C-alpha positions as CSV (number, residue, x, y, z in Angstrom):
1,M,-78.3,99.7,53.1
2,K,-80.6,101.5,54.9
3,N,-79.8,104.9,55.8
4,Q,-76.3,104.9,54.1
5,K,-74.8,108.5,54.7
6,I,-71.7,107.7,53.3
7,V,-71.7,107.0,49.5
8,P,-68.6,106.2,47.6
9,H,-68.6,108.2,44.2
10,L,-66.8,106.8,40.9
11,W,-65.4,109.7,38.4
12,F,-65.3,107.8,34.9
13,D,-64.5,109.5,31.5
14,T,-67.6,108.0,29.5
15,E,-68.0,104.9,31.0
16,A,-70.3,105.1,34.1
17,Q,-73.4,103.5,32.5
18,Q,-71.1,100.6,30.9
19,A,-69.6,100.1,34.3
20,A,-72.7,99.9,36.5
21,N,-74.0,97.5,33.4
22,F,-71.2,95.2,34.0
23,Y,-71.4,95.2,37.8
24,T,-75.0,93.9,37.3
25,T,-73.4,90.9,35.3
26,V,-70.8,90.4,38.5
27,F,-72.5,90.6,41.4
28,P,-75.6,88.7,42.3
29,E,-77.6,91.8,44.0
30,T,-76.9,94.7,41.9
31,E,-79.6,97.0,40.5
32,I,-79.3,100.4,39.0
33,L,-81.5,102.8,40.7
34,K,-81.4,106.2,39.1
35,K,-79.8,108.2,36.2
36,V,-79.9,112.0,35.8
37,T,-78.1,114.3,33.5
38,L,-76.4,117.3,34.6
39,K,-76.4,119.7,32.0
40,N,-73.8,122.6,30.7
41,T,-71.2,121.4,33.5
42,P,-67.4,122.1,32.7
43,S,-67.3,118.5,31.3
44,G,-70.3,119.4,29.0
45,D,-73.6,117.2,30.2
46,A,-72.7,114.8,32.5
47,Q,-74.4,111.4,33.1
48,Q,-75.0,110.5,36.7
49,L,-75.9,106.9,37.8
50,I,-76.9,105.6,41.5
51,F,-76.6,101.9,41.8
52,N,-76.7,99.4,44.5
53,I,-74.2,96.2,44.9
54,F,-75.3,94.0,47.9
55,D,-77.2,96.8,49.3
56,F,-74.4,99.1,49.3
57,R,-75.2,102.4,47.6
58,F,-72.8,103.9,45.0
59,M,-72.8,106.8,42.8
60,S,-70.8,107.3,39.8
61,I,-70.5,110.2,37.1
62,D,-69.3,110.6,33.3
63,A,-67.2,113.7,33.7
64,G,-64.1,113.6,31.2
65,P,-60.6,112.3,31.7
66,Y,-59.7,114.3,34.6
67,F,-59.2,112.0,37.4
68,V,-58.3,107.9,37.0
69,K,-59.4,105.7,39.6
70,N,-56.6,103.8,41.4
71,P,-56.4,101.3,44.4
72,S,-55.7,103.8,47.4
73,I,-59.5,103.4,47.8
74,S,-60.8,99.7,47.2
75,F,-63.7,98.1,48.3
76,T,-63.7,95.0,50.6
77,V,-66.6,92.6,49.9
78,L,-66.7,89.9,52.6
79,F,-68.4,86.5,52.1
80,K,-69.1,83.5,54.4
81,E,-67.0,80.3,54.1
82,S,-69.8,78.6,52.4
83,E,-69.6,81.1,49.5
84,V,-66.1,80.1,47.9
85,E,-67.5,79.3,44.6
86,L,-69.5,82.6,44.7
87,V,-66.1,84.4,45.5
88,E,-64.6,82.5,42.6
89,D,-67.1,83.2,39.9
90,I,-67.0,87.0,41.0
91,Y,-63.4,87.1,41.2
92,H,-63.0,85.8,37.5
93,K,-65.6,88.1,36.1
94,L,-63.7,90.9,37.5
95,I,-60.2,90.2,36.5
96,E,-61.3,90.1,32.5
97,N,-59.5,92.9,31.2
98,G,-58.5,93.9,34.6
99,K,-55.4,92.8,36.7
100,A,-54.6,91.3,40.1
101,I,-53.1,93.0,42.6
102,M,-53.1,89.9,45.0
103,P,-54.0,86.9,43.0
104,L,-57.0,84.8,44.4
105,N,-55.7,82.1,46.5
106,Q,-55.5,80.8,50.2
107,Y,-53.5,83.2,52.7
108,D,-52.8,83.1,56.3
109,F,-55.8,85.2,56.9
110,S,-58.5,83.8,55.0
111,K,-59.7,80.8,53.2
112,R,-60.1,82.6,50.0
113,Y,-59.0,86.2,49.2
114,G,-58.3,88.2,46.1
115,W,-57.4,91.9,45.4
116,V,-58.2,92.9,41.5
117,Q,-58.3,96.1,39.7
118,D,-61.2,95.6,37.3
119,Q,-61.3,97.0,33.4
120,Y,-63.0,100.4,34.6
121,D,-60.1,101.1,37.3
122,V,-62.2,100.1,40.6
123,S,-60.4,97.8,42.8
124,W,-62.0,95.0,44.7
125,Q,-60.9,93.1,47.3
126,L,-63.2,89.7,47.9
127,L,-62.3,88.1,51.2
128,V,-64.0,84.9,52.9
129,T,-64.1,85.4,56.8
130,E,-65.2,83.5,59.7
131,E,-66.6,86.6,61.5
132,P,-70.3,87.6,61.3
133,I,-70.8,90.0,58.4
134,E,-72.8,93.3,59.2
135,H,-72.4,95.0,55.8
136,R,-71.1,93.1,52.7
137,I,-68.9,96.0,51.4
138,E,-66.6,98.0,53.3
139,P,-64.6,101.1,51.7
140,T,-60.7,100.5,52.4
141,L,-58.2,103.1,52.7
142,M,-54.6,102.6,51.9
143,F,-52.0,105.1,53.4
144,M,-48.8,105.2,51.4
145,N,-46.0,107.4,49.7
146,N,-46.1,110.5,52.2
147,N,-48.9,109.2,54.1
148,V,-47.3,105.7,55.1
149,G,-47.8,105.2,59.1
150,R,-50.6,107.8,59.4
151,A,-53.4,105.1,59.1
152,E,-54.0,104.8,62.8
153,E,-54.1,108.8,62.9
154,A,-56.8,108.6,60.2
155,I,-58.8,106.4,62.2
156,K,-58.8,108.7,65.4
157,F,-59.3,111.7,63.0
158,Y,-62.1,110.4,61.5
159,T,-63.9,108.6,64.4
160,D,-63.7,112.2,66.2
161,T,-65.0,113.8,63.3
162,F,-68.1,111.6,62.3
163,K,-71.2,110.7,64.6
164,N,-72.1,106.9,65.2
165,S,-68.6,106.1,65.3
166,E,-66.4,103.2,67.0
167,K,-63.1,101.7,66.6
168,G,-62.6,98.1,65.6
169,G,-60.0,95.5,65.5
170,K,-56.2,96.4,64.3
171,F,-53.4,94.4,63.3
172,Y,-49.7,95.6,62.9
173,Y,-47.4,94.4,60.4
174,P,-45.1,91.7,62.2
175,K,-41.2,91.6,61.8
176,G,-39.6,90.4,58.8
177,L,-42.2,92.3,56.3
178,E,-40.2,95.3,55.6
179,P,-40.2,98.0,54.3
180,N,-43.4,98.2,56.4
181,E,-42.5,98.5,60.1
182,T,-44.2,97.1,63.1
183,S,-45.7,100.7,64.0
184,H,-47.5,100.2,60.7
185,L,-51.4,99.0,60.5
186,A,-51.6,96.0,58.5
187,H,-55.1,96.2,58.7
188,A,-57.6,97.9,60.6
189,R,-61.5,98.6,61.0
190,F,-63.6,101.6,61.9
191,K,-66.8,102.7,62.0
192,I,-68.1,106.2,61.2
193,E,-71.8,107.2,60.5
194,N,-72.8,103.5,61.2
195,Q,-70.7,102.2,58.4
196,W,-67.7,100.3,58.2
197,F,-64.5,101.1,56.9
198,T,-61.3,99.1,56.6
199,C,-57.7,101.0,56.3
200,M,-53.9,99.8,56.3
201,D,-50.6,101.4,56.0
202,S,-48.2,100.3,53.0
203,A,-44.6,101.3,52.7
204,Y,-43.9,100.0,49.1
205,D,-43.5,102.9,46.7
206,Y,-46.6,103.8,44.3
207,D,-47.0,105.9,41.7
208,Y,-50.7,106.9,42.7
209,Q,-52.3,108.6,45.6
210,F,-55.6,109.6,46.8
211,N,-57.4,111.6,44.4
212,E,-60.9,112.5,43.1
213,G,-61.4,109.3,41.1
214,I,-63.1,107.9,44.0
215,S,-64.4,110.2,46.9
216,L,-66.6,109.6,49.7
217,L,-70.1,111.7,49.3
218,V,-71.8,112.5,52.9
219,T,-75.4,113.9,52.6
220,T,-76.5,116.2,55.6
221,E,-79.6,116.8,57.1
222,D,-79.4,120.6,57.1
223,Q,-76.9,123.6,56.8
224,A,-75.7,123.3,60.1
225,E,-74.5,119.8,59.6
226,L,-73.1,120.6,56.3
227,D,-71.2,123.4,57.7
228,A,-69.7,121.4,60.7
229,Y,-68.3,118.6,58.3
230,W,-66.6,121.0,56.1
231,E,-64.9,122.8,58.8
232,K,-63.8,119.7,60.2
233,L,-62.7,118.1,57.1
234,S,-61.5,120.6,54.6
235,A,-57.6,121.2,54.8
236,V,-56.7,122.0,51.0
237,P,-58.5,125.5,50.2
238,E,-57.7,125.1,46.6
239,A,-59.5,121.8,46.2
240,E,-62.6,123.4,47.3
241,Q,-65.5,123.5,44.4
242,C,-68.9,122.2,44.0
243,G,-69.3,120.7,47.4
244,W,-65.8,118.8,46.9
245,L,-63.0,119.1,49.5
246,K,-59.8,117.4,50.3
247,D,-58.9,116.1,54.1
248,K,-55.2,116.4,55.5
249,F,-54.9,113.0,54.1
250,G,-55.5,113.8,50.7
251,V,-58.9,112.1,50.8
252,S,-61.6,113.8,48.8
253,W,-65.0,114.1,50.1
254,Q,-68.1,115.5,48.9
255,I,-70.6,117.4,51.3
256,A,-74.0,117.9,50.1
257,P,-77.2,118.5,51.6
258,K,-80.1,115.7,51.2
259,Q,-82.3,118.9,49.8
260,L,-80.1,118.8,46.6
261,N,-80.8,115.3,46.4
262,E,-84.5,115.7,46.5
263,M,-84.6,118.8,44.0
264,M,-82.3,116.6,41.7
265,A,-84.5,113.6,42.0
266,K,-88.1,115.8,41.7
267,G,-87.4,118.6,39.6
268,S,-88.1,119.4,36.0
269,P,-85.3,119.4,33.6
270,E,-85.2,123.4,33.6
271,Q,-85.4,123.4,37.5
272,I,-82.4,120.8,37.6
273,K,-80.5,123.2,34.8
274,R,-80.8,125.9,37.1
275,V,-79.6,124.3,40.1
276,T,-76.9,122.7,38.5
277,E,-75.8,126.2,37.2
278,T,-76.2,127.6,40.6
279,F,-74.0,124.9,42.6
280,L,-71.3,124.8,40.1
281,K,-70.5,128.3,41.1
282,M,-70.1,127.4,44.6
283,K,-67.4,125.9,46.7
284,K,-69.3,125.1,50.0
285,F,-73.2,124.3,49.5
286,D,-75.5,126.9,50.5
287,I,-78.9,125.4,50.8
288,A,-80.9,128.4,50.9
289,T,-79.4,129.7,47.5
290,L,-80.1,126.3,45.8
291,E,-83.5,126.2,46.9
292,K,-84.1,129.7,45.6
293,A,-82.7,128.5,42.2
294,Y,-84.9,125.5,42.2
295,H,-87.9,127.6,42.9
296,G,-86.9,130.1,40.0
297,E,-86.4,132.9,42.4
């Protein structure tokens, strides 16, 4: 996906490489683009990977057993009606050593649909659709527990906060699907920074919530844009660390400048070490300070 400004970031204990290799065997259009090692982080040496699935960018990191991914953020993968066999093949590969959240089947809303949590705790919703497909993968946020009923509020907040935004279709729960209420969103789409997202409410009880296991990394052009997103999104001061923040719904974001990506891509091991040591001390990133560290000033 060209100019993908928001990249899902997957936190692993030690399995980032193993998981990326696995996805190359599951999805037909997957490639590992880059690996870099961040030295002397609080988790030791952390390996970071960038990979594409269906031309959609992901980032992952080996950073210790501190956060466990869960289905509060999943990834909806869209397929044409002619791709039912492909859906079945991908589902059966994902569910090996994983588990079904909603078994692969025919539903009222789809000729073929299945929601599966794979062996690495990443959740995928495979959906055959009659609608035109703009992007194959749409990150999906589930609002539950203390967040239930806030999906519509979140759509307004995110589309007001981010550029190049719009609201898509939305559907509410019908009567008879309690504990969900008719005011709760069963499914809705919204676009931010030219990327489609999906969200939903769910009034069932869950033993998990949004956490740092899956965060959303926003790449900014300059310090002014970074500052603006940080000010609008950050709602939990104690969560601010190394470019990470939490919004008012508990969703974790990373706000990082494109200059940092360039430093990590082109820098020597010593330059990357200096930059890493510098940003580990920061809450919100300061580009000028990072550039000084990069150049050894």
